[in-house]
N, C-alpha and C positions, 0 to 999 in steps of 0.2 A: 322455530328451535333448527329446522333443516336450513332455512336460510343462514344463520349464524354458521352452522357447519359448512355450509359451502363457502361463505367469505373467508373462513378460518383456513380453508382447503385451498384456496386460491393463493393466500398469504404464505402458507406453509410451502406452496409449489416455488414460489419466488424466492423464498429464504432457501429451499433447497438447492437451487443454481449458485445461491452465495458460497456454499459449503462445497459444491462440485466446482466453482470457481478457484477457491484456495487450492484445493487439490491440484486443479489444471497448472496452478502457478508453480507450485512446490515441485512438481515432478516434469515441468516443462514438456506438457503434452502438445500445448498450443491449440486447444479446441475452442475454448471461450475467451476471445479477446473482447476488448471494450465494446466494440458494436454489436458483435453477437449477443453478449449479455446484456446491453440496453435493449436491443430488439425484442429478445425475450422477455424482459420485464414490461416492455411496453404493450407488448400483446396481451400478457398475464392480466395487467391491470385495466387494459381496455376491455376485455373479456369481463372481467370483475364488474366494471362499470355498467356495461350492457346487461349483466345479470342481475344488477341492482335496479334496472331500469325495467326489468321483465321483459326484455328481448330474447334472453336465453333461459330456457327453463330444463330442469333434471326430472328424473323419475317422480321423485317424492314431493314436489314442489306444488303450490297451488297457484293459481295464476294471480298476477299483480294486479288488482282492479283500480287501485290507488295507490299514491306515494306519500307516505308520511312525511313530517317535517324532518325527522331523523334520518330517515332514508334519503332524503333531498340532500341533506348535509354530508352524508356519507358518498353521496353520487359526486357532488361539487368537488368535495377533497379529493376522490379518487382520478377524476379527470383533470383537475388542477395539476395532480402528481403527473401523469402521463404528458400532459403538455410541457411539464418542467422537465422531463427527461428528453424530450425529442432533440433538443440543442446539443446534447450530449453525443448525438452520431455525427455530429461535425466538429467535436474537440471541446465543447465547453465544458468548462471544469467541474459542475455540478457540485459545489463545495458542501453543501447539506448531505450529500450521499458519499462523500469521498471515501468514507470507512468502508463502505460496502459494494464498491465498484472496482473492477481489476483496475490495476495502475494506469494513468494516462499514458504511459510507454507503449500499452499494448494496442493503442489506438492506431489503426491503418489509415484512414482518412483524417486529418486535422488541420482545420483553417489556420490554427495558430502553431506555426512551426516551432515557436520557442518552446511548446510543451515538451518536444521530443528531446531526447538527450543525443548529444552529440556523439557520432561514432567514435567508439574507443578505441585505441590503439591495440593492435595484435599482439602485444608484448604484455597486455595487462591480463594476469589470469582471471579466468572465468568471465571475460567480458564478451564472449560469444553467445551467453545465453543470460547474463545480467545487466542490468542498465539501470541508470537514474534518470527523473525527472527533470524538466527545465533546463536541459543542456549542462547538466552539471557532470564533469569528467570525474570518475570516482575509481579506485581501486576496490579490489575485492578480496585481497590478501593482505595481510596486517604486516608481514615482513617487507613484502615488495612496496607497500604505501610507506613504511617507515623510510626505507632506502631513498626512495624518491623525495620525501618531505627533507631528508639531510642534504639531498644535491640542490635543493631548491631554496634550502633556509626558510622553510615555513613550518609552522604547527601543523600537529595531524589531528585531525578531527574524526573520533570514530563514532559513526552509527550502527549501533547493534538494532538490527531492523528484522523483519519478517515478511513473507508474501502474504501471510494471513493476518497480519496484525492490523487491525482497524484503526487504532491510535496512532500507527505509524502513517498510515495513508492521510490521515485529519490532520497531523502534523506538517506534512507534505503540502498539502492542499492549502490549510490555512496559515501556516507561518513560514514554510520555506518560500511560497510564493511572494511574500513581501520583496519589493525590489531592493532593500538595505540588505538583507539576510542573503539573497542572491547573490548580491555584488560582492560580500565577504566570504561566501563559500566556495564561488567560483575564482575568486582572485586572491584571496588572501590566505586561504586552507589548502591541504591536500587531504582529500576525502577518502575515507575508508569506510565503505559499506561492508557489512558483516549479517548476513541472512542466516538466522537462526534455525529455519524450519526447512532450509532447502534440502532436497532428498538426492541430489547429484552426487554420484559416488566420485572423489576425485582419483588421480594418479597414486599409485601405491606409495610413491615416494612422500606424499604429503599427509599420509595416515598419520594418526596420532594416538599413542597408546597412555593410556590413563595410568595413574599411580596403581590401580588395583589389576592392570594387566589387560585390561580391554581396550580394543583396537576400534578407533572410530575411523570410518570409511568414508561417510557422507559429510558435505560441505557444513550442512547445518548442525550436525553434531558436533564437529570440529569446533566452529564458532561458538555454539553454546557453552562447550567445553572451556574455551578460552575466555569467555565472559564470565563464568562461574569461577573459575581458578585464579584470574586476574583482578576482576572487580568485583566479585562476591556478588553477582546480579545474574537473575534469569528471567527478565521481564523486558519487553520492547515496547516503546522505543526507549533507548539508553543513549547519551551522547557523554562523550569524553574528549577533552582537549589535551593532548600529550605533547610533551617536548621529544620529538622524535630521537634525540641523541639521547639524553637520560632516561626517556621512557616514563618519566614522572609526569602526573597532571599538573597543569598550571594552573587551574581552577577547580573548584567542586564540581562534579558531573551533575547533568540533570536528567530527569525523565519526561514523561507527558506532562505538557503543559502549553495551552494554546495561546499564552499572552505573548504577543508579539516583541513587546518593548522588552520583556525579559531576556527573550531569546537574543535580541540584537544585543542587549548589555552582556550577555553571557559570551557572545562571539568577540565583542570589544575586548573584555576582561580578560579572554584568551589571547588576544593579540597584544595585549599591553604586559 
């Protein structure tokens, strides 16, 4: 029973860093980038494997004189997981963990330069602390994105997302990474990414006053209010394609769905 408690303790410790990572992203502390997060998980699960092997003992543990079949299976799974994470230190996408890792844009050292977002222009609001994966140039303010879409004569794709949104990271890793999706998002659309959980306080001229008189000062609350009042949704991810002039939806919006073909059809229908 003590071994079960210790194993669960290791797992709880790893998940604790997941929640710390979400806070780190929403408040922009810059503590846990992707490499540091992965390094911590690699160490934690390596120590767990050594514990299961009996190489590490705690106060109330009994010596491991033999390894049962079940324990051996856990050891194999644990060290397989560790080996799987190691390439992530050099930018491997690790799609199986995409929802639980910091975004690839926080990776300092990445052998795949295409994973990093291209430098956003300084005239794009909030681009100094927000960025998108796979080199996607995005706006982070709705009105600014809409005006740019009008000038470029392109439809506007709104991505309601969040730093702590597991499903958003899975969509980016499993769906957006498809070459057809990336091509259309980069070339045929103007992307507006609205983070619903960002804690950054914006300039006073961008504050929003709700119908009940409450003043919204942070970017996340402003974006959440926009999603709720305009689209009647309060969940991420949520994707809407608008005509930038009329601000009407071109096609029905969609949420979390890992079917790549359906997302390709969604983008094509928005263009048509």
